[in-house]
Backbone as JSON Lines, residues from 0, in Angstrom:
{"i":0,"aa":"M","n":[2.41,1.19,6.82],"ca":[3.44,2.21,6.7],"c":[3.41,2.9,5.4]}
{"i":1,"aa":"D","n":[3.45,4.14,5.32],"ca":[3.46,4.82,4.1],"c":[4.99,5.02,3.76]}
{"i":2,"aa":"T","n":[5.26,5.48,2.37],"ca":[6.62,5.63,2.1],"c":[7.16,6.92,2.86]}
{"i":3,"aa":"S","n":[6.25,7.88,3.12],"ca":[6.75,9.1,3.71],"c":[7.34,8.8,5.0]}
{"i":4,"aa":"S","n":[6.79,7.81,5.78],"ca":[7.34,7.58,7.13],"c":[8.87,7.06,7.05]}
{"i":5,"aa":"C","n":[9.22,6.42,5.97],"ca":[10.41,5.83,5.78],"c":[11.47,7.12,5.78]}
{"i":6,"aa":"S","n":[11.1,8.14,5.36],"ca":[12.1,9.35,5.19],"c":[12.6,9.82,6.66]}
{"i":7,"aa":"S","n":[11.82,9.51,7.72],"ca":[12.22,9.96,9.04],"c":[13.02,8.79,9.71]}
{"i":8,"aa":"W","n":[13.27,7.88,9.02],"ca":[13.88,6.62,9.78],"c":[15.24,6.33,9.11]}
{"i":9,"aa":"S","n":[16.12,5.83,9.64],"ca":[17.46,5.35,9.15],"c":[17.23,4.08,8.37]}
{"i":10,"aa":"L","n":[17.84,4.14,7.06],"ca":[17.77,3.18,6.21],"c":[19.13,2.59,5.92]}
{"i":11,"aa":"S","n":[19.25,1.32,5.8],"ca":[20.56,0.67,5.61],"c":[21.43,1.24,4.35]}
{"i":12,"aa":"E","n":[20.63,1.69,3.23],"ca":[21.33,2.23,2.21],"c":[20.76,3.61,2.0]}
{"i":13,"aa":"D","n":[20.7,4.3,2.97],"ca":[20.03,5.72,2.95],"c":[18.78,6.03,2.15]}
{"i":14,"aa":"R","n":[18.29,5.01,1.63],"ca":[16.9,5.19,0.81],"c":[16.34,3.81,0.68]}
{"i":15,"aa":"P","n":[15.11,3.76,0.41],"ca":[14.32,2.39,0.1],"c":[14.77,1.9,-1.21]}
{"i":16,"aa":"V","n":[14.71,0.59,-1.39],"ca":[14.76,0.09,-2.62],"c":[13.48,-0.2,-3.25]}
{"i":17,"aa":"V","n":[13.41,0.4,-4.63],"ca":[12.14,0.51,-5.35],"c":[12.38,-0.22,-6.56]}
{"i":18,"aa":"A","n":[11.41,-1.26,-6.96],"ca":[11.43,-2.11,-8.0],"c":[10.09,-1.92,-8.8]}
{"i":19,"aa":"L","n":[10.2,-2.04,-10.2],"ca":[9.0,-2.25,-11.0],"c":[8.27,-3.45,-10.55]}
{"i":20,"aa":"W","n":[6.89,-3.56,-10.36],"ca":[6.25,-4.59,-10.12],"c":[4.96,-4.72,-10.91]}
{"i":21,"aa":"G","n":[4.48,-5.91,-11.23],"ca":[3.24,-6.03,-12.0],"c":[2.88,-7.48,-12.11]}
{"i":22,"aa":"C","n":[1.59,-7.82,-12.5],"ca":[1.17,-9.01,-12.61],"c":[-0.12,-9.17,-13.6]}
{"i":23,"aa":"E","n":[-0.39,-10.24,-14.0],"ca":[-1.5,-10.47,-15.08],"c":[-2.57,-11.28,-14.47]}
{"i":24,"aa":"L","n":[-3.72,-10.86,-14.61],"ca":[-4.89,-11.6,-14.19],"c":[-5.8,-11.99,-15.32]}
{"i":25,"aa":"G","n":[-6.12,-13.19,-15.37],"ca":[-7.04,-13.73,-16.6],"c":[-7.41,-15.14,-16.47]}
{"i":26,"aa":"T","n":[-7.74,-15.73,-17.4],"ca":[-8.27,-17.05,-17.41],"c":[-7.21,-18.05,-16.97]}
{"i":27,"aa":"G","n":[-5.94,-17.78,-17.15],"ca":[-4.83,-18.8,-16.66],"c":[-4.62,-18.65,-15.32]}
{"i":28,"aa":"A","n":[-4.65,-17.42,-14.72],"ca":[-4.46,-17.12,-13.19],"c":[-5.38,-15.86,-12.86]}
{"i":29,"aa":"R","n":[-6.5,-16.33,-12.17],"ca":[-7.33,-15.44,-11.79],"c":[-7.01,-14.64,-10.36]}
{"i":30,"aa":"S","n":[-5.96,-15.09,-9.7],"ca":[-5.5,-14.3,-8.69],"c":[-3.96,-14.37,-8.67]}
{"i":31,"aa":"Y","n":[-3.49,-13.38,-7.89],"ca":[-1.99,-13.23,-7.61],"c":[-1.72,-12.82,-6.26]}
{"i":32,"aa":"V","n":[-0.79,-13.51,-5.61],"ca":[-0.4,-13.23,-4.24],"c":[0.87,-12.71,-4.12]}
{"i":33,"aa":"V","n":[0.94,-11.53,-3.39],"ca":[2.26,-10.97,-3.15],"c":[2.55,-11.48,-1.74]}
{"i":34,"aa":"Q","n":[3.49,-12.31,-1.48],"ca":[3.73,-12.88,-0.16],"c":[4.5,-11.91,0.81]}
{"i":35,"aa":"E","n":[4.38,-12.23,2.03],"ca":[4.92,-11.42,3.06],"c":[6.28,-12.15,3.24]}
{"i":36,"aa":"E","n":[7.28,-11.24,3.21],"ca":[8.64,-11.75,3.22],"c":[9.03,-11.98,4.59]}
{"i":37,"aa":"D","n":[9.84,-13.09,4.91],"ca":[10.31,-13.5,6.33],"c":[11.58,-12.87,6.63]}
{"i":38,"aa":"D","n":[11.77,-11.39,6.81],"ca":[12.96,-10.84,7.0],"c":[12.76,-9.67,7.93]}
{"i":39,"aa":"V","n":[13.75,-8.87,8.14],"ca":[13.51,-7.68,9.01],"c":[13.18,-6.53,8.17]}
{"i":40,"aa":"L","n":[12.99,-6.64,6.93],"ca":[12.74,-5.46,6.23],"c":[11.31,-5.05,6.02]}
{"i":41,"aa":"E","n":[10.89,-3.81,5.88],"ca":[9.63,-3.41,5.56],"c":[9.42,-3.56,4.26]}
{"i":42,"aa":"H","n":[8.13,-4.12,3.73],"ca":[7.68,-4.39,2.3],"c":[6.55,-3.66,2.0]}
{"i":43,"aa":"L","n":[6.28,-3.03,0.86],"ca":[5.2,-2.32,0.45],"c":[4.77,-2.45,-0.9]}
{"i":44,"aa":"V","n":[3.62,-2.64,-1.49],"ca":[3.1,-2.64,-2.79],"c":[2.45,-1.46,-3.04]}
{"i":45,"aa":"L","n":[2.99,-0.55,-3.9],"ca":[2.29,0.7,-4.33],"c":[1.67,0.41,-5.76]}
{"i":46,"aa":"L","n":[0.44,0.13,-5.71],"ca":[-0.43,0.01,-7.04],"c":[-0.45,1.32,-7.72]}
{"i":47,"aa":"K","n":[-0.21,1.3,-9.03],"ca":[-0.14,2.7,-9.85],"c":[-1.44,2.43,-10.88]}
{"i":48,"aa":"T","n":[-1.47,1.47,-11.72],"ca":[-2.44,1.3,-12.84],"c":[-3.0,-0.12,-12.79]}
{"i":49,"aa":"I","n":[-4.21,-0.07,-13.34],"ca":[-4.94,-1.35,-13.54],"c":[-5.37,-1.14,-15.09]}
{"i":50,"aa":"S","n":[-4.97,-2.06,-15.95],"ca":[-5.34,-1.81,-17.45],"c":[-5.93,-2.99,-18.1]}
{"i":51,"aa":"L","n":[-6.84,-3.01,-18.85],"ca":[-7.43,-4.15,-19.76],"c":[-6.27,-4.43,-20.87]}
{"i":52,"aa":"G","n":[-6.34,-5.73,-21.19],"ca":[-5.51,-6.16,-22.42],"c":[-6.07,-5.7,-23.65]}
{"i":53,"aa":"A","n":[-5.36,-5.52,-24.83],"ca":[-5.91,-5.3,-26.07],"c":[-6.95,-6.26,-26.59]}
{"i":54,"aa":"D","n":[-6.91,-7.46,-26.11],"ca":[-7.9,-8.38,-26.85],"c":[-9.01,-8.77,-25.71]}
{"i":55,"aa":"T","n":[-9.2,-7.85,-24.78],"ca":[-10.23,-8.07,-23.79],"c":[-11.72,-7.8,-24.41]}
{"i":56,"aa":"G","n":[-12.45,-8.75,-24.0],"ca":[-13.87,-8.48,-24.56],"c":[-14.67,-7.37,-23.78]}
{"i":57,"aa":"D","n":[-15.69,-7.14,-24.37],"ca":[-16.51,-5.86,-23.86],"c":[-17.51,-6.4,-22.52]}
{"i":58,"aa":"E","n":[-16.8,-7.08,-21.62],"ca":[-17.48,-7.36,-20.48],"c":[-16.88,-6.67,-19.2]}
{"i":59,"aa":"L","n":[-17.7,-6.68,-18.16],"ca":[-17.29,-6.13,-16.93],"c":[-16.12,-6.88,-16.25]}
{"i":60,"aa":"H","n":[-15.2,-6.14,-15.82],"ca":[-13.82,-6.81,-15.15],"c":[-13.84,-6.14,-13.9]}
{"i":61,"aa":"V","n":[-13.93,-7.01,-12.75],"ca":[-13.81,-6.37,-11.33],"c":[-12.59,-6.92,-10.74]}
{"i":62,"aa":"V","n":[-11.7,-6.05,-10.4],"ca":[-10.44,-6.61,-9.68],"c":[-10.83,-6.2,-8.34]}
{"i":63,"aa":"T","n":[-10.17,-7.12,-7.24],"ca":[-10.49,-7.01,-5.91],"c":[-8.93,-7.3,-5.23]}
{"i":64,"aa":"A","n":[-8.88,-6.59,-4.12],"ca":[-7.65,-6.87,-3.35],"c":[-8.14,-7.33,-1.9]}
{"i":65,"aa":"D","n":[-7.33,-8.17,-1.37],"ca":[-7.5,-8.81,0.06],"c":[-6.26,-8.86,0.77]}
{"i":66,"aa":"S","n":[-6.23,-8.15,1.94],"ca":[-5.04,-8.14,2.64],"c":[-5.32,-8.27,4.04]}
{"i":67,"aa":"K","n":[-4.55,-9.32,4.72],"ca":[-4.85,-9.63,6.14],"c":[-4.45,-8.37,7.09]}
{"i":68,"aa":"K","n":[-3.59,-7.57,6.48],"ca":[-2.98,-6.47,7.36],"c":[-4.16,-5.22,7.29]}
{"i":69,"aa":"T","n":[-5.23,-5.24,6.47],"ca":[-5.86,-4.11,6.46],"c":[-7.2,-4.24,7.4]}
{"i":70,"aa":"S","n":[-7.58,-5.49,7.78],"ca":[-8.62,-5.56,8.65],"c":[-8.69,-6.89,9.26]}
{"i":71,"aa":"A","n":[-9.26,-6.97,10.38],"ca":[-9.43,-8.34,11.22],"c":[-10.11,-9.31,10.34]}
{"i":72,"aa":"E","n":[-11.09,-8.7,9.81],"ca":[-12.06,-9.51,8.91],"c":[-11.66,-9.48,7.39]}
{"i":73,"aa":"R","n":[-11.34,-10.76,6.91],"ca":[-10.7,-10.74,5.49],"c":[-11.81,-10.83,4.52]}
{"i":74,"aa":"R","n":[-11.96,-9.8,3.66],"ca":[-12.94,-9.58,2.71],"c":[-12.4,-8.85,1.61]}
{"i":75,"aa":"P","n":[-12.45,-9.52,0.26],"ca":[-12.08,-8.59,-0.7],"c":[-12.72,-7.45,-0.99]}
{"i":76,"aa":"V","n":[-11.79,-6.43,-1.51],"ca":[-12.53,-5.02,-1.53],"c":[-12.13,-4.65,-3.2]}
{"i":77,"aa":"P","n":[-13.24,-4.31,-3.9],"ca":[-13.14,-3.95,-5.32],"c":[-12.4,-2.84,-5.27]}
{"i":78,"aa":"I","n":[-11.21,-2.8,-6.12],"ca":[-10.38,-1.64,-6.49],"c":[-10.52,-1.21,-7.85]}
{"i":79,"aa":"A","n":[-11.08,-1.84,-8.79],"ca":[-11.14,-1.53,-10.13],"c":[-12.48,-2.13,-10.73]}
{"i":80,"aa":"V","n":[-13.28,-1.38,-11.61],"ca":[-14.18,-1.98,-12.34],"c":[-14.06,-1.41,-13.91]}
{"i":81,"aa":"L","n":[-13.73,-2.32,-14.67],"ca":[-13.25,-1.74,-16.02],"c":[-14.13,-2.67,-17.15]}
{"i":82,"aa":"R","n":[-14.25,-1.86,-18.34],"ca":[-15.04,-2.46,-19.46],"c":[-14.39,-1.75,-20.57]}
{"i":83,"aa":"S","n":[-14.09,-2.75,-21.67],"ca":[-13.24,-2.05,-22.82],"c":[-14.02,-0.87,-23.55]}
{"i":84,"aa":"S","n":[-15.36,-1.01,-23.5],"ca":[-16.07,0.18,-24.29],"c":[-16.18,1.53,-23.48]}
{"i":85,"aa":"R","n":[-15.92,1.32,-22.14],"ca":[-16.08,2.42,-21.28],"c":[-14.83,2.95,-20.59]}
{"i":86,"aa":"L","n":[-14.09,2.12,-20.02],"ca":[-12.75,2.53,-19.19],"c":[-11.79,1.31,-19.36]}
{"i":87,"aa":"L","n":[-10.7,1.58,-20.14],"ca":[-9.57,0.64,-20.41],"c":[-8.6,0.74,-19.22]}
{"i":88,"aa":"T","n":[-8.37,1.77,-18.8],"ca":[-7.2,1.85,-17.62],"c":[-7.68,2.84,-16.56]}
{"i":89,"aa":"V","n":[-7.27,2.55,-15.26],"ca":[-7.5,3.37,-14.14],"c":[-6.14,3.61,-13.5]}
{"i":90,"aa":"S","n":[-5.82,5.05,-13.33],"ca":[-4.64,5.42,-12.71],"c":[-4.88,5.45,-11.22]}
{"i":91,"aa":"L","n":[-4.14,5.0,-10.3],"ca":[-4.38,5.04,-8.91],"c":[-3.36,5.93,-8.24]}
{"i":92,"aa":"V","n":[-3.74,6.53,-7.19],"ca":[-2.91,7.42,-6.4],"c":[-2.79,6.88,-5.03]}
{"i":93,"aa":"E","n":[-1.56,6.68,-4.54],"ca":[-1.36,6.18,-3.22],"c":[-2.18,5.07,-2.54]}
{"i":94,"aa":"L","n":[-2.3,3.92,-3.59],"ca":[-3.04,2.82,-3.09],"c":[-1.85,1.81,-2.73]}
{"i":95,"aa":"E","n":[-1.85,1.77,-1.47],"ca":[-0.64,0.86,-0.9],"c":[-1.17,-0.3,-0.08]}
{"i":96,"aa":"F","n":[-0.31,-1.36,-0.25],"ca":[-0.69,-2.7,0.39],"c":[0.61,-3.16,1.03]}
{"i":97,"aa":"I","n":[0.27,-3.6,2.29],"ca":[1.47,-4.45,2.92],"c":[1.28,-5.87,2.78]}
{"i":98,"aa":"P","n":[2.32,-6.56,2.16],"ca":[2.05,-7.93,1.98],"c":[1.91,-8.69,3.29]}
{"i":99,"aa":"P","n":[1.08,-9.82,3.14],"ca":[0.7,-10.47,2.08],"c":[-0.72,-9.83,1.58]}
{"i":100,"aa":"V","n":[-0.9,-9.82,0.2],"ca":[-2.1,-9.15,-0.31],"c":[-2.38,-10.06,-1.63]}
{"i":101,"aa":"T","n":[-3.62,-10.4,-1.69],"ca":[-4.14,-11.08,-2.89],"c":[-4.97,-10.21,-3.74]}
{"i":102,"aa":"F","n":[-4.54,-10.17,-5.1],"ca":[-5.33,-9.47,-6.05],"c":[-6.09,-10.6,-7.01]}
{"i":103,"aa":"E","n":[-7.39,-10.33,-7.16],"ca":[-8.18,-11.4,-7.88],"c":[-9.03,-10.62,-8.87]}
{"i":104,"aa":"L","n":[-9.04,-11.53,-10.03],"ca":[-10.1,-10.99,-11.18],"c":[-11.5,-11.66,-10.66]}
{"i":105,"aa":"Q","n":[-12.35,-11.05,-10.1],"ca":[-13.67,-11.58,-9.43],"c":[-14.65,-11.78,-10.62]}
{"i":106,"aa":"C","n":[-14.46,-10.93,-11.73],"ca":[-15.44,-11.07,-12.76],"c":[-14.76,-10.64,-14.01]}
{"i":107,"aa":"G","n":[-14.98,-11.32,-15.17],"ca":[-14.44,-11.07,-16.48],"c":[-13.32,-11.82,-16.65]}
{"i":108,"aa":"A","n":[-12.98,-12.14,-18.09],"ca":[-12.08,-13.19,-18.59],"c":[-10.66,-12.52,-18.55]}
{"i":109,"aa":"G","n":[-10.44,-11.17,-18.66],"ca":[-9.11,-10.73,-18.8],"c":[-8.67,-10.7,-20.25]}
{"i":110,"aa":"P","n":[-7.36,-10.39,-20.29],"ca":[-6.53,-10.17,-19.37],"c":[-6.51,-8.73,-18.83]}
{"i":111,"aa":"V","n":[-6.13,-8.72,-17.44],"ca":[-6.04,-7.41,-16.8],"c":[-4.76,-7.32,-16.24]}
{"i":112,"aa":"Y","n":[-3.91,-6.19,-16.47],"ca":[-2.67,-5.9,-16.06],"c":[-2.67,-5.08,-14.81]}
{"i":113,"aa":"L","n":[-1.92,-5.29,-13.78],"ca":[-1.7,-4.49,-12.6],"c":[-0.21,-4.11,-12.63]}
{"i":114,"aa":"S","n":[0.11,-2.76,-12.39],"ca":[1.38,-2.49,-12.3],"c":[1.62,-1.37,-11.15]}
{"i":115,"aa":"G","n":[2.96,-1.34,-10.72],"ca":[3.1,-0.44,-9.68],"c":[4.61,-0.51,-9.31]}
{"i":116,"aa":"Q","n":[4.91,-0.35,-7.84],"ca":[6.24,-0.52,-7.38],"c":[6.17,-1.49,-6.01]}
{"i":117,"aa":"Y","n":[7.33,-2.06,-6.04],"ca":[7.56,-2.9,-4.86],"c":[8.51,-2.2,-3.99]}
{"i":118,"aa":"I","n":[8.36,-1.81,-2.82],"ca":[9.26,-0.93,-2.09],"c":[9.81,-1.74,-0.91]}
{"i":119,"aa":"T","n":[11.11,-1.79,-0.59],"ca":[11.67,-2.42,0.39],"c":[12.42,-1.44,1.13]}
{"i":120,"aa":"C","n":[12.45,-1.56,2.6],"ca":[13.18,-0.7,3.36],"c":[13.41,-1.2,4.7]}
{"i":121,"aa":"E","n":[14.67,-0.76,5.2],"ca":[14.82,-1.19,6.59],"c":[14.66,0.01,7.57]}
{"i":122,"aa":"C","n":[13.43,0.0,8.08],"ca":[13.07,1.14,8.91],"c":[13.39,0.74,10.45]}
{"i":123,"aa":"H","n":[13.99,1.55,10.95],"ca":[14.34,1.49,12.44],"c":[14.66,2.96,13.01]}
{"i":124,"aa":"P","n":[14.05,3.21,14.19],"ca":[14.42,4.59,14.72],"c":[15.88,4.68,15.07]}
{"i":125,"aa":"T","n":[16.52,5.89,14.87],"ca":[17.85,6.24,15.21],"c":[17.81,7.28,16.27]}
{"i":126,"aa":"E","n":[18.89,7.36,17.02],"ca":[19.11,8.38,18.03],"c":[19.16,9.72,17.4]}
{"i":127,"aa":"G","n":[18.36,10.65,17.83],"ca":[18.48,11.85,17.34],"c":[17.7,12.07,15.97]}
{"i":128,"aa":"S","n":[16.85,11.07,15.57],"ca":[16.15,11.12,14.31],"c":[14.98,12.12,14.23]}
{"i":129,"aa":"G","n":[14.75,12.56,15.6],"ca":[13.65,13.75,15.64],"c":[12.28,13.18,15.99]}
{"i":130,"aa":"W","n":[11.87,12.08,15.51],"ca":[10.48,11.63,15.73],"c":[10.13,11.41,17.32]}
{"i":131,"aa":"E","n":[11.07,10.81,18.02],"ca":[10.91,10.56,19.4],"c":[10.89,11.68,20.08]}
{"i":132,"aa":"D","n":[11.77,12.62,19.69],"ca":[12.0,13.98,20.3],"c":[10.69,14.76,20.22]}
{"i":133,"aa":"D","n":[10.19,14.75,19.05],"ca":[9.03,15.44,18.7],"c":[7.86,15.06,19.54]}
{"i":134,"aa":"V","n":[7.54,13.68,19.73],"ca":[6.58,13.18,20.53],"c":[6.8,13.6,22.01]}
{"i":135,"aa":"E","n":[7.96,13.38,22.61],"ca":[8.25,13.94,23.97],"c":[8.04,15.27,24.17]}
{"i":136,"aa":"E","n":[8.3,16.19,23.02],"ca":[8.05,17.57,23.25],"c":[6.56,18.01,23.15]}
{"i":137,"aa":"E","n":[5.9,17.28,22.37],"ca":[4.29,17.49,22.38],"c":[3.9,17.12,23.71]}
{"i":138,"aa":"L","n":[4.16,16.0,24.22],"ca":[3.67,15.58,25.59],"c":[4.18,16.63,26.62]}
{"i":139,"aa":"S","n":[5.33,17.23,26.52],"ca":[5.67,18.06,27.54],"c":[4.75,19.28,27.42]}
{"i":140,"aa":"E","n":[4.63,19.7,26.14],"ca":[3.84,20.82,26.06],"c":[2.37,20.83,26.61]}
{"i":141,"aa":"E","n":[1.93,19.57,26.37],"ca":[0.41,19.41,26.83],"c":[0.46,19.38,28.45]}
{"i":142,"aa":"D","n":[1.49,18.89,29.06],"ca":[1.6,18.91,30.45],"c":[1.78,20.38,31.0]}
{"i":143,"aa":"V","n":[2.47,21.08,30.32],"ca":[2.56,22.46,30.71],"c":[1.35,23.19,30.59]}
{"i":144,"aa":"A","n":[0.74,23.06,29.33],"ca":[-0.76,23.72,29.2],"c":[-1.77,23.29,30.26]}
{"i":145,"aa":"D","n":[-1.72,22.0,30.63],"ca":[-2.56,21.36,31.66],"c":[-2.18,22.08,32.93]}
{"i":146,"aa":"E","n":[-1.05,22.15,33.33],"ca":[-0.72,23.04,34.61],"c":[-1.09,24.42,34.55]}
{"i":147,"aa":"D","n":[-0.96,25.06,33.5],"ca":[-1.3,26.46,33.29],"c":[-2.84,26.59,33.54]}
{"i":148,"aa":"D","n":[-3.57,25.65,33.05],"ca":[-5.07,25.61,33.11],"c":[-5.42,25.46,34.57]}
{"i":149,"aa":"E","n":[-4.91,24.51,35.36],"ca":[-5.19,24.31,36.75],"c":[-4.86,25.38,37.51]}
{"i":150,"aa":"G","n":[-3.91,26.27,37.26],"ca":[-3.54,27.48,38.11],"c":[-4.48,28.73,37.78]}
{"i":151,"aa":"A","n":[-5.2,28.67,36.76],"ca":[-6.1,29.71,36.42],"c":[-7.4,29.69,37.14]}
{"i":152,"aa":"F","n":[-7.67,28.55,37.87],"ca":[-8.99,28.5,38.61],"c":[-8.69,28.82,39.86]}
């Protein structure tokens, strides 16, 4: 679910709850898991930046993400490769994860800092919200177009 889909749904507080989120990966903790909440709310981690710490050595740092929601086969996917002499920070646009997701420092000693937003919303369709009507209208238009095509022959 992307955040734009929440705008066409009814939210309990009229808008999603957005909180600053972050974690540190390094020798103390090589991985961090954002757990799946056991509630009726939709949860989303929006990753914005991945940065090397000031005291990071000039070695390759590879950060991966693994989410059971992204594919049936669970494999970590590299999302950043950083080196202090080349690239200290990477800014990400629209990199979204639905928990549970595991971020791991596959290579390098760190510290590596991940930051972004944790979004929570209660998304459920409401009567007259428009999205169901739009789908029904599109289907009706297709049926009319099909009938017109049949009459042309």
